[in-house]
C-alpha positions in Angstrom: 3.6 21.7 -13.6 4.8 20.8 -17.1 5.7 18.3 -19.7 9.4 17.3 -20.1 11.2 15.3 -22.8 14.6 14.7 -24.2 17.1 12.5 -26.0 20.7 11.7 -25.1 23.0 10.3 -27.8 20.0 9.3 -29.8 19.8 9.1 -33.6 18.0 12.2 -35.0 17.8 13.5 -31.5 16.6 17.0 -32.4 13.8 15.8 -34.6 12.7 13.2 -32.0 12.8 15.7 -29.1 10.7 18.1 -31.1 8.2 15.3 -31.7 8.2 14.3 -28.0 7.7 17.9 -26.9 4.9 18.6 -29.3 3.0 15.5 -28.1 3.1 16.9 -24.6 1.6 20.3 -25.6 -1.5 19.7 -23.4 0.7 19.5 -20.3 2.1 23.0 -20.9 0.1 25.4 -23.0 1.9 28.5 -21.5 5.2 28.1 -23.3 7.7 25.8 -25.0 11.4 25.5 -25.0 14.3 23.5 -26.6 18.0 23.1 -25.8 20.8 21.3 -27.7 24.4 20.5 -26.8 27.2 18.1 -27.6 27.5 15.0 -25.3 30.6 12.9 -26.0 30.4 11.8 -29.6 26.7 12.5 -29.7 24.2 15.2 -28.6 21.7 15.9 -25.9 18.4 17.6 -26.7 16.0 18.7 -24.0 12.4 19.9 -24.5 9.8 21.5 -22.2 6.2 22.5 -22.2 5.3 25.0 -19.5 2.2 25.3 -17.3 3.2 28.5 -15.4 2.3 28.2 -11.7 5.1 29.9 -9.8 7.0 32.9 -11.3 5.0 33.5 -14.4 7.7 35.6 -16.0 10.4 34.5 -18.4 12.8 33.9 -15.5 10.9 30.7 -14.9 11.0 29.5 -18.5 12.6 26.1 -19.4 14.8 24.4 -20.2 16.7 26.6 -17.7 20.3 27.2 -18.5 22.7 28.6 -15.9 26.5 28.4 -15.7 26.9 25.1 -17.4 23.8 23.4 -15.9 20.6 22.8 -17.9 17.3 21.7 -16.3 14.0 20.5 -17.7 11.7 20.0 -14.8 8.1 19.0 -14.1 6.7 19.5 -10.6 6.5 21.8 -7.6 8.8 22.1 -4.6 6.9 23.0 -1.4 10.0 23.7 0.6 11.5 25.9 -2.1 11.4 29.0 0.2 13.6 27.3 2.9 16.0 25.9 0.2 16.2 29.3 -1.4 17.1 31.0 2.0 19.8 28.4 2.7 21.3 28.8 -0.8 21.1 32.6 -0.6 23.0 32.5 2.8 25.7 30.5 1.0 26.1 33.2 -1.6 23.8 32.1 -4.4 22.2 35.0 -6.3 18.8 34.2 -7.9 17.5 35.9 -11.0 13.8 35.1 -10.4 11.4 33.5 -7.9 10.7 30.1 -9.5 11.3 26.8 -7.7 13.0 25.6 -11.0 15.9 27.9 -10.3 16.0 26.7 -6.6 16.3 23.1 -7.8 19.0 23.9 -10.3 21.1 25.7 -7.7 20.5 23.0 -5.1 21.8 20.5 -7.7 24.8 22.6 -8.4 25.7 22.7 -4.6 24.7 19.2 -3.5 24.3 17.0 -6.6 22.3 13.8 -6.0 22.5 14.6 -2.2 19.9 17.3 -2.8 17.2 14.8 -3.7 16.2 13.5 -0.3 16.0 17.2 0.8 13.3 18.0 -1.8 9.7 18.1 -0.5 7.3 18.1 -3.4 6.4 16.3 -6.6 9.0 16.2 -9.4 10.5 14.5 -12.4 13.4 16.1 -14.2 16.4 15.8 -16.4 19.5 17.9 -15.6 22.5 18.1 -18.0 26.0 19.2 -17.1 27.8 20.8 -20.0 31.2 20.3 -18.4 31.0 16.6 -17.8 28.5 15.7 -20.6 26.4 13.8 -18.1 22.6 13.7 -18.0 20.7 12.7 -14.8 17.0 11.8 -14.6 15.2 11.8 -11.3 11.7 11.1 -9.9 10.1 12.1 -6.6 9.9 9.9 -3.5 6.4 8.6 -3.9 6.0 8.5 -7.7 3.5 11.5 -8.0 5.0 12.6 -11.2 5.7 10.2 -14.1 8.9 9.7 -16.0 9.1 7.2 -18.9 12.3 6.3 -20.7 13.6 4.0 -23.4 17.2 2.9 -23.9 18.8 1.6 -27.1 22.5 0.9 -27.1 24.1 4.0 -25.6 21.1 6.2 -26.3 18.3 7.3 -24.0 15.0 9.0 -24.8 12.6 10.2 -22.0 9.3 11.9 -21.5 6.5 12.7 -19.1 4.1 10.4 -21.0 4.4 7.1 -22.7 2.5 8.2 -25.8 5.3 10.6 -26.5 7.8 7.8 -26.6 5.5 5.8 -28.9 5.1 8.8 -31.2 8.8 9.4 -31.3 9.6 5.9 -32.3 6.9 5.8 -35.0 4.6 3.5 -33.1 7.0 0.6 -33.4 7.1 -0.3 -29.7 6.1 -3.8 -28.9 3.2 -4.4 -26.4 4.3 -6.2 -23.2 1.7 -9.0 -22.6 2.9 -9.4 -19.0 1.9 -5.8 -18.4 -1.5 -6.4 -19.9 -2.0 -9.5 -17.7 -1.2 -7.4 -14.7 -3.6 -4.7 -15.9 -6.4 -7.4 -16.1 -5.7 -8.5 -12.6 -5.5 -5.0 -11.1 -7.3 -2.9 -13.7 -4.1 -0.8 -13.9 -0.5 -1.4 -14.7 1.9 -1.6 -11.7 4.6 1.1 -11.6 7.2 -1.7 -11.9 5.9 -2.6 -15.3 5.3 -0.8 -18.6 2.8 -1.5 -21.3 5.5 -1.4 -24.0 8.3 -3.9 -23.7 11.3 -1.6 -24.4 10.0 1.3 -22.3 10.3 1.6 -18.5 9.3 3.9 -15.7 12.0 5.4 -13.5 11.1 4.1 -10.0 10.0 6.5 -7.4 12.8 7.9 -5.2 15.5 7.1 -7.7 17.8 8.6 -10.3 19.6 7.5 -13.5 22.9 9.0 -14.6 23.8 8.7 -18.3 27.5 9.2 -19.1 29.0 10.3 -22.5 31.0 7.1 -22.7 27.8 5.1 -22.8 27.8 3.9 -19.2 24.8 4.4 -16.9 24.5 4.4 -13.2 21.4 4.1 -11.0 20.8 5.2 -7.4 18.0 5.2 -4.8 17.6 8.2 -2.5 14.4 7.3 -0.7 12.5 4.0 -0.1 9.0 3.7 1.4 9.9 0.4 3.0 12.6 2.1 5.1 10.2 4.9 6.1 7.7 2.4 7.2 10.4 0.6 9.3 11.4 3.9 10.9 7.8 4.6 11.7 7.5 1.2 13.4 10.4 2.1 15.6 8.9 5.5 16.5 5.6 3.9 17.4 7.3 1.3 19.6 9.1 4.2 21.4 5.8 5.9 22.0 6.8 8.8 19.7 3.3 9.3 18.1 2.9 12.1 15.6 0.5 15.0 15.8 -1.4 14.1 12.6 -3.5 17.2 12.6 -0.4 19.5 12.7 1.3 17.6 10.0 -1.7 17.6 7.6 -2.4 21.3 8.3 1.2 22.2 7.5 1.3 20.1 4.4 -2.0 21.7 3.1 -0.7 25.2 3.8 2.5 24.5 1.8 0.5 23.0 -1.1 -1.4 26.3 -1.6 1.8 28.0 -2.7 1.2 29.4 -6.2 1.0 32.6 -8.2 -2.3 31.5 -9.8 -5.7 30.6 -8.4 -6.0 27.4 -6.5 -9.2 25.3 -6.0 -10.0 22.0 -4.4 -11.8 18.8 -5.2 -14.7 18.5 -2.7 -16.5 15.2 -2.8 -18.1 15.6 0.6 -16.0 12.8 2.0 -13.6 13.2 4.9 -10.4 13.6 3.0 -11.4 16.3 0.5 -13.6 18.1 3.2 -10.7 18.3 5.6 -8.4 19.7 3.0 -11.0 22.2 1.8 -11.7 23.4 5.3 -8.0 23.8 6.0 -7.4 25.6 2.6 -10.3 27.9 3.3 -8.6 29.1 6.4 -5.6 30.4 4.3 -7.6 31.3 1.2 -11.0 32.6 2.2 -13.6 32.2 -0.5 -11.5 29.5 -2.3 -13.3 27.6 -5.0 -14.2 23.9 -4.9 -15.5 21.5 -7.5 -17.8 18.6 -6.9 -19.6 16.1 -9.1 -23.1 14.5 -9.3 -24.7 12.0 -11.6 -27.9 11.7 -13.5 -30.6 10.7 -11.0 -31.5 7.5 -12.8 -27.9 6.4 -12.9 -27.2 7.1 -9.2 -30.4 5.2 -8.2 -29.5 2.2 -10.4 -26.0 2.1 -8.9 -27.4 2.7 -5.4 -24.8 5.5 -5.0 -24.7 7.6 -1.8 -25.8 11.3 -2.0 -22.4 12.9 -1.6 -23.6 16.3 -3.0 -25.4 17.3 0.2 -22.3 16.8 2.3 -20.2 18.8 -0.2 -22.8 21.6 0.0 -22.7 21.5 3.8 -18.9 21.9 3.9 -19.0 24.7 1.3 -21.6 26.6 3.2 -19.9 26.2 6.6 -16.5 27.4 5.3 -17.5 30.0 2.8 -16.3 28.0 -0.2 -17.4 28.9 -3.7 -18.8 25.5 -4.8 -19.2 24.5 -8.4 -21.3 21.5 -9.1 -20.8 19.4 -12.2 -23.3 16.8 -13.3 -21.6 13.9 -15.0 -23.8 12.7 -17.7 -21.1 12.1 -20.3 -21.3 10.7 -23.8 -19.3 7.7 -22.7 -18.9 6.4 -26.2 -16.9 9.6 -27.1 -15.1 9.9 -23.8 -13.9 6.3 -23.6 -11.4 6.5 -26.6 -10.3 10.0 -25.5 -9.6 8.9 -22.0 -7.8 5.8 -23.1 -5.5 8.0 -25.2 -4.7 10.3 -22.3 -4.2 7.6 -19.7 -1.2 6.2 -21.7 -1.7 2.6 -20.4 -4.8 0.5 -19.9 -6.3 1.9 -16.7 -9.8 0.8 -16.0 -10.9 3.2 -13.2 -13.8 5.4 -14.4 -12.8 7.9 -11.7 -10.3 9.2 -14.4 -13.3 10.6 -16.3 -14.5 12.4 -13.2 -11.1 14.0 -12.7 -10.8 15.0 -16.3 -14.3 16.6 -16.4 -13.8 18.4 -13.1 -10.4 19.7 -14.2 -11.8 20.8 -17.6 -14.5 22.8 -15.9 -12.0 24.4 -13.5 -9.7 25.3 -16.3 -12.5 27.0 -18.2 -13.1 29.1 -15.1 -9.4 30.1 -15.0 -8.2 27.7 -12.4 -4.8 26.0 -13.0 -4.2 24.3 -9.6 -6.4 22.0 -7.6 -5.9 20.1 -4.3 -7.0 16.5 -4.1 -7.6 14.2 -1.1 -5.8 11.4 -2.9 -3.6 9.2 -0.7 -5.3 9.4 2.7 -7.1 6.1 2.2 -3.9 4.3 1.4 -1.8 5.8 4.2 -4.4 5.8 7.0 -6.4 2.6 6.1 -9.5 4.1 4.8 -10.6 1.7 2.2 -13.3 -0.9 2.9 -10.8 -3.6 2.0 -8.7 -2.7 5.0 -11.5 -3.2 7.4 -12.8 -6.3 5.5 -9.4 -8.0 5.8 -9.4 -7.5 9.5 -12.9 -8.8 9.8 -11.8 -11.8 7.6 -9.3 -12.8 10.3 -12.2 -13.1 12.8 -14.5 -14.7 10.2 -12.0 -17.5 9.7 -12.7 -18.6 13.3 -16.3 -19.3 12.5 -16.9 -23.1 12.1 -16.3 -24.2 8.5 -19.8 -25.7 7.9 -21.4 -22.4 8.9 -19.1 -20.6 6.5 -20.0 -22.9 3.7 -23.7 -22.4 4.3 -23.3 -18.7 4.4 -21.3 -18.7 1.1 -24.0 -20.8 -0.6 -26.8 -18.5 0.6 -25.1 -15.3 -0.5 -24.0 -16.8 -3.8 -27.7 -17.3 -4.8 -28.6 -13.7 -4.1 -28.8 -11.3 -7.1 -26.6 -8.2 -7.2 -29.2 -6.2 -9.3 -32.7 -6.2 -10.6 -33.8 -4.7 -13.9 -34.3 -1.3 -12.1 -31.6 -1.1 -9.4 -28.4 -2.6 -8.0 -27.9 -4.0 -4.5 -24.7 -2.7 -3.0 -24.9 -4.7 0.2 -25.1 -8.0 -1.8 -22.2 -6.9 -4.0 -20.1 -6.2 -0.9 -21.1 -9.5 0.7 -20.1 -11.5 -2.4 -16.8 -9.6 -2.7 -16.0 -10.3 1.0 -16.7 -14.0 0.7 -14.5 -14.2 -2.3 -11.4 -13.7 -0.1 -12.4 -14.1 3.5 -11.1 -17.7 3.8 -7.7 -17.1 2.1 -4.3 -16.6 3.7 -3.2 -13.0 4.5 -1.3 -11.9 1.3 -3.7 -13.7 -1.0 -6.7 -12.3 0.7 -5.4 -8.8 0.7 -4.6 -9.0 -3.1 -8.0 -10.7 -3.8 -9.8 -8.0 -1.9 -9.0 -5.4 -4.5 -8.1 -7.3 -7.7 -10.4 -8.3 -10.5 -9.9 -12.1 -10.6 -8.5 -14.9 -8.6 -5.8 -17.0 -10.2 -8.2 -19.6 -11.7 -10.5 -17.0 -13.2 -7.5 -15.1 -14.7 -6.1 -18.2 -16.2 -9.5 -19.0 -17.8 -9.7 -15.5 -19.3 -6.3 -15.2 -21.1 -4.4 -17.0 -23.7 -3.2 -20.4 -22.2 0.4 -19.5 -23.3 0.3 -16.7 -20.7 -0.1 -19.1 -17.7 3.5 -18.6 -16.7 3.0 -14.8 -16.9 0.0 -15.0 -14.6 2.3 -16.8 -12.1 4.9 -14.1 -12.4 2.4 -11.3 -11.8 1.0 -13.0 -8.7 4.5 -13.7 -7.4 5.5 -10.0 -7.9 2.6 -8.9 -5.6 3.6 -11.5 -3.0 7.2 -10.3 -3.1 6.3 -6.7 -2.7 3.9 -7.4 0.1 6.5 -9.4 2.0 9.3 -6.9 1.5 9.2 -5.3 5.0 9.8 -6.0 8.6 6.4 -4.8 9.9 4.5 -6.9 12.4 1.4 -4.8 12.1 -1.2 -6.2 9.6 -2.9 -2.8 9.0 0.4 -1.1 8.2 1.5 -3.9 6.0 -1.7 -3.4 3.9 -1.0 0.4 3.9 2.6 -0.1 2.8 1.5 -2.5 0.0 -1.0 0.1 -1.2 1.4 3.0 -1.0 4.0 1.0 -3.0 1.6 -0.4 -5.7 -1.9 0.9 -5.7 -1.1 4.5 -5.1 1.5 5.1 -7.8 0.2 2.5 -10.2 -3.4 3.6 -10.2 -4.4 6.7 -8.3 -1.5 9.0 -8.9 -1.2 7.8 -12.5 -4.7 8.6 -13.5 -4.7 11.8 -11.5 -1.7 13.0 -13.4 -2.8 12.0 -16.9 -6.4 13.1 -16.7 -5.7 16.4 -15.0 -2.8 17.3 -17.4 -5.1 16.4 -20.3 -7.1 19.4 -19.2 -3.9 21.5 -18.6 -4.4 21.5 -14.9 -2.1 20.7 -12.0 -3.4 18.5 -9.2 -1.6 18.6 -5.9 -1.9 15.8 -3.3 -1.2 17.1 0.3 -1.6 13.7 1.9 1.0 12.3 -0.4 3.7 14.3 1.2 6.9 12.9 2.6 6.2 14.4 6.1 2.6 13.1 6.1 3.8 9.7 5.0 6.4 9.6 7.8 3.7 10.5 10.3 1.3 7.9 8.8 3.7 5.0 9.3 4.4 6.1 12.9 0.7 5.5 13.7 0.1 1.9 14.8 -2.6 0.0 12.9 -4.9 -0.2 15.9 -5.0 3.6 15.8 -5.9 3.6 12.1 -8.8 1.1 12.4 -10.8 1.3 15.6 -13.8 -0.9 15.8 -15.4 -0.5 12.4 -13.9 3.0 11.8 -11.2 3.2 9.2 -8.9 6.3 9.2 -9.7 6.7 12.9 -6.6 8.8 13.6 -7.3 11.1 10.7 -10.9 11.4 11.7 -9.8 12.3 15.2 -7.6 15.1 13.8 -10.3 16.4 11.5 -12.9 16.8 14.4 -11.2 20.0 15.4 -12.2 21.5 12.1 -15.1 19.6 10.6 -18.6 18.7 12.1 -18.9 15.1 13.2 -21.6 14.5 10.6 -19.0 15.0 7.9 -16.2 13.2 9.7 -18.1 10.1 10.6 -20.4 9.9 7.6 -20.5 6.6 5.6 -17.6 6.5 3.1 -18.4 8.1 -0.3 -17.4 6.9 -3.7 -15.3 8.9 -6.2 -16.4 6.5 -9.0 -19.0 6.3 -11.7 -22.3 4.5 -12.3 -20.8 1.7 -14.3 -23.7 -0.7 -14.1 -26.0 1.9 -15.5 -23.5 2.8 -18.3 -23.0 -0.9 -19.1 -26.7 -1.8 -19.2 -27.5 1.3 -21.3 -24.9 3.5 -23.0 -22.3 0.8 -23.6 -24.2 -2.4 -24.1 -23.8 -2.5 -27.9 -20.1 -1.8 -27.6 -19.6 -4.6 -25.0 -21.3 -7.0 -27.4 -19.1 -5.9 -30.3 -15.9 -6.2 -28.3 -16.8 -9.7 -27.0 -17.9 -11.0 -30.3 -15.4 -9.4 -32.7 -12.9 -7.4 -30.8 -9.2 -7.2 -31.4 -8.4 -8.8 -28.0 -10.5 -11.9 -28.7 -9.6 -12.2 -32.4 -5.9 -12.0 -31.5 -6.4 -14.8 -29.0 -5.2 -12.7 -26.1 -8.6 -13.0 -24.4 -11.0 -15.9 -24.6 -14.4 -15.1 -26.2 -16.3 -17.8 -24.2 -15.0 -16.4 -20.8 -16.0 -12.9 -21.7 -19.4 -14.1 -23.0 -20.1 -15.8 -19.6 -19.2 -12.6 -17.8 -21.6 -10.6 -19.9 -24.4 -13.2 -19.4 -24.0 -13.4 -15.6 -23.8 -9.6 -15.3 -27.0 -9.2 -17.4 -28.8 -11.8 -15.3 -27.9 -9.8 -12.2 -26.2 -12.8 -10.6 -22.7 -11.2 -10.4 -21.4 -7.7 -10.9 -18.9 -7.7 -13.7 -19.4 -4.0 -14.7 -15.9 -3.0 -13.6 -14.4 -6.0 -15.3 -16.2 -5.3 -18.6 -15.4 -1.5 -18.4 -11.7 -2.4 -18.1 -12.0 -4.8 -21.0 -13.3 -1.9 -23.1 -10.5 0.4 -22.0 -8.0 -2.4 -22.8 -9.6 -3.0 -26.2 -9.3 0.6 -27.2 -5.7 0.8 -25.9 -4.7 -2.4 -27.7 -6.2 -1.3 -31.0 -4.2 2.0 -30.8 -1.0 0.3 -29.6 -1.0 -2.3 -32.4 -2.1 0.0 -35.2 1.5 1.3 -35.8 0.3 4.9 -35.9 2.6 6.0 -33.0 -0.4 7.3 -31.1 0.7 10.8 -32.0 -2.7 12.2 -32.8 -5.4 12.7 -30.2 -8.6 10.8 -31.2 -11.6 12.9 -32.2 -14.2 13.2 -29.5 
């Protein structure tokens, strides 16, 4: 796992590449490398920051140069042993044991045809000295990031957006459409970028840059097609052995020449992975989090720690417990810097603090249960949308009466919050809507009217564009299975846009690699070959995964209420962050610039304080957006990490 960067036919390319690479130092503290070569009438410069995981020797250093090919690569290939054996049988002689060298030789033999054969997470740039061409590529599911910026015939790329901003002297223009999208979702969809000139290379795609200035794009993998193939498998009765696929993926994800640990929340996904990992690595370490007792009580959070302890004791896992009682005022600007774009999920703080503790203990690699909820329908919103279909059959007068009664209930008192009331209000906000609108509303922050009332009136057309984009992505499939349509929408938008994005940024900020065994091409293929009625059975989400896990885990863990990898936002907002919220609402850059309306924010604060509605997540995201926007419009290039 590393940080990659480079320029191609870019003015002052060497200086810019050095600046890019230095900005990514936290991603790779184990080594740094640079490479330069002519490219047509210009030059190519490649940079690399190394976090040594496989082949710790110099034979794994990058950029890797071999017989006219040069590779700067970020990622891990879990099928590298098989590819190495195939290439060796074809006469290739390897100098070391790194997967970097396997990738380089696979490219030499198969070119872009090697890409669909790769099983892992990756983003890379590969330069051919003979043709002068540079190709950029990104993994199938968007686990690893790759940002780029094109001007004229030049290209600059990096693992993080802050590097591009630093390299251009902070002169990138904020894309207000991306900010509107971030307000709606509390993250920026992978199809958009917070700066207007910059872009993200789409998952499962490549970009070829030629020395004559021409570029060519290609797609080697599309989730929509995988879902369609899964539908045909299900119709033919070819149902996958989910347990076998998950076990095999977990085993592959343990491949490393350094210690590996796991996240262990006590929920199904992390418990299952931890139990499987402990079979291969007896005594493996795991990390879990807890919160200050008063914060957890106020938020009415479930006690996940006792489940994590139970799993650790059963499987001989060395459990490390971390109490999260952070100085949020210090962490907020630090996390905003590391996350690159305005991402309003406080789970990023949890990931950062866990990875920091693991790194201090000498752990470089961690396994996460990320992705299981999206692929196997484990979120409450999935079940809620199914229930909404039945709810719509209730006579309208009864629905109106229920809505009015629930609307009057408080979501919190002065001493504690009421989760059941929050859930009920959330459900009723979308239960009457059509399918796509209801699904979007079940996990977004605002409906169309609320969003229009919050932002600059000149952005009304942008709001329409953002909503249309979601509708288009949701409709872009031939599935006739509502549950799998939701899973596909999540895997295409929610997973890369939020969960994989914050996991990469916050873990790499702590110089730690997080691997996601559920977000594996073979697990994904299996997931979409499972019909929706096997994913949600009765009121049980992830039913097929739970069935698989019962061979390993006790039923108390498998069928426990769903936990939360989140944070006590209401407690933070009412205590630690209350003065900052008032400052941002009354005199923040967002309201003073006219981007957000002060009166709308003030109403949210008042209703939240009165306990009538829960706007803690909304206001947290406004704070993250405020800090991000201040930095993005300061013209500093975001090249310096803020002081904690």
